[in-house]
C-alpha positions as CSV (number, residue, x, y, z in Angstrom):
1,X,10.4,16.2,17.6
2,X,9.3,14.0,14.5
3,X,6.4,14.4,12.6
4,X,3.5,12.0,12.2
5,X,1.2,11.5,9.3
6,X,-2.0,11.4,10.1
7,X,-3.8,8.6,8.7
8,X,-2.6,6.4,5.6
9,X,-1.0,8.0,2.5
10,X,0.5,7.0,-1.0
11,X,3.6,8.4,-1.7
12,X,3.9,10.3,-4.7
13,X,6.9,11.3,-6.6
14,X,7.5,15.1,-6.9
15,X,8.9,14.7,-10.4
16,X,5.8,12.5,-11.8
17,X,4.4,15.6,-13.7
18,X,7.5,15.9,-15.6
19,X,7.8,12.3,-16.3
20,X,8.1,11.8,-20.0
21,X,5.8,8.7,-19.7
22,X,3.2,10.7,-17.9
23,X,3.6,13.8,-19.8
24,X,3.0,11.6,-23.3
25,X,-0.2,9.9,-21.7
26,X,-1.8,13.3,-20.9
27,X,-3.3,15.2,-17.9
28,X,-6.4,13.2,-17.5
29,X,-4.3,10.1,-17.4
30,X,-1.9,11.7,-14.9
31,X,-5.1,12.5,-12.6
32,X,-6.3,9.0,-13.2
33,X,-3.0,7.5,-12.4
34,X,-3.0,9.8,-9.1
35,X,-6.5,8.6,-8.4
36,X,-5.9,5.0,-9.0
37,X,-2.8,4.6,-6.7
38,X,-4.7,6.1,-4.0
39,X,-7.3,3.8,-4.7
40,X,-5.5,0.8,-4.7
41,X,-3.7,1.7,-1.6
42,X,-7.0,2.6,0.3
43,X,-8.6,-0.8,-0.6
44,X,-5.6,-3.0,-0.1
45,X,-5.0,-4.0,-3.7
46,X,-1.1,-4.0,-4.0
47,X,-1.7,-2.0,-7.6
48,X,-4.4,-3.9,-8.7
49,X,-7.4,-1.9,-10.4
50,X,-10.4,-4.1,-11.4
51,X,-12.0,-2.7,-14.4
52,X,-15.5,-2.4,-13.0
53,X,-14.0,0.2,-10.4
54,X,-12.6,2.5,-13.3
55,X,-15.6,4.8,-13.4
56,X,-15.5,5.1,-9.8
57,X,-12.0,6.1,-9.6
58,X,-12.5,8.3,-12.7
59,X,-15.8,9.7,-11.7
60,X,-16.0,13.4,-12.8
61,X,-13.2,13.5,-15.3
62,X,-13.7,14.5,-18.7
63,X,-13.5,11.9,-21.3
64,X,-13.6,8.1,-21.5
65,X,-11.6,6.2,-18.4
66,X,-10.7,3.4,-20.3
67,X,-9.1,5.9,-22.9
68,X,-7.0,7.3,-20.1
69,X,-6.3,3.9,-18.8
70,X,-5.0,2.7,-22.5
71,X,-2.9,5.6,-22.5
72,X,-1.2,4.8,-19.1
73,X,-0.8,1.2,-20.6
74,X,0.6,2.7,-24.1
75,X,3.0,4.4,-21.9
76,X,4.2,1.3,-19.9
77,X,2.9,3.0,-16.4
78,X,-0.1,0.3,-16.2
79,X,-0.2,-3.2,-17.5
80,X,-3.4,-4.9,-18.8
81,X,-4.6,-7.7,-16.7
82,X,-7.7,-10.1,-16.9
83,X,-9.6,-8.3,-14.6
84,X,-8.5,-5.1,-15.3
85,X,-4.9,-3.2,-14.9
86,X,-1.6,-3.3,-12.6
87,X,0.0,0.0,-11.6
88,X,3.6,-1.0,-12.4
89,X,5.5,1.0,-10.0
90,X,2.7,0.5,-7.0
91,X,5.1,-1.8,-5.1
92,X,8.2,0.1,-5.6
93,X,6.7,2.9,-3.5
94,X,4.3,1.2,-1.5
95,X,4.7,-2.3,1.1
96,X,2.8,-5.0,0.0
97,X,-0.1,-6.3,1.9
98,X,2.0,-9.2,2.8
99,X,5.1,-6.9,3.8
100,X,2.8,-4.9,5.9
101,X,1.3,-7.8,7.8
102,X,4.8,-9.4,8.4
103,X,5.9,-5.7,9.8
104,X,2.5,-5.5,12.1
105,X,3.4,-9.3,13.5
106,X,7.0,-8.0,14.0
107,X,6.4,-5.1,16.0
108,X,3.8,-7.1,17.9
109,X,6.0,-9.4,19.1
110,X,8.7,-7.1,19.9
111,X,6.0,-5.3,22.0
112,X,5.2,-8.7,23.8
113,X,8.7,-9.2,24.6
114,X,9.5,-5.9,25.9
115,X,5.9,-6.2,28.4
116,X,7.5,-9.4,29.1
117,X,10.7,-8.2,30.2
118,X,9.2,-5.3,32.2
119,X,6.3,-6.7,34.0
120,X,6.9,-10.5,34.2
121,X,10.5,-10.9,35.3
122,X,9.5,-11.1,38.8
123,X,5.7,-12.4,38.4
124,X,5.4,-15.1,35.5
125,X,2.2,-14.9,33.7
126,X,0.1,-17.8,32.5
127,X,-1.0,-16.0,29.4
128,X,2.3,-14.8,28.3
129,X,3.9,-17.1,25.6
130,X,7.7,-16.1,27.1
131,X,6.6,-16.9,30.7
132,X,5.1,-20.3,29.5
133,X,8.5,-20.9,27.1
134,X,10.9,-20.2,30.1
135,X,9.0,-22.5,32.3
136,X,9.1,-25.1,29.8
137,X,12.8,-24.9,29.4
138,X,13.5,-25.4,33.0
């Protein structure tokens, strides 16, 4: 039986802590990197972190959040943007908002077609687009 992952999650490479770039950036930058990935996922940002949010993401961390962010930029893990930063690998590991929307739409359409075939073959329904489409082609 397949396991279902409860709720939303952000993937994390088990080798991240041993990545030379993250090691050069330092442990606080690594923590910021991990927290920022979670924050971007939770807020549907496709890897974008706004400068005004860095204090929230780094809450309770020693040192200046912007110093840790600068270390991530220096090591090529983040890119500086006009409004803040962009996590370069975010879309490598996560579907974009557009891809998620397309996936939801594809699943919705497939479920609608399944329901049409299962329940409307004998009794067409006025609110079913597949029934309407079938009647229009006759």
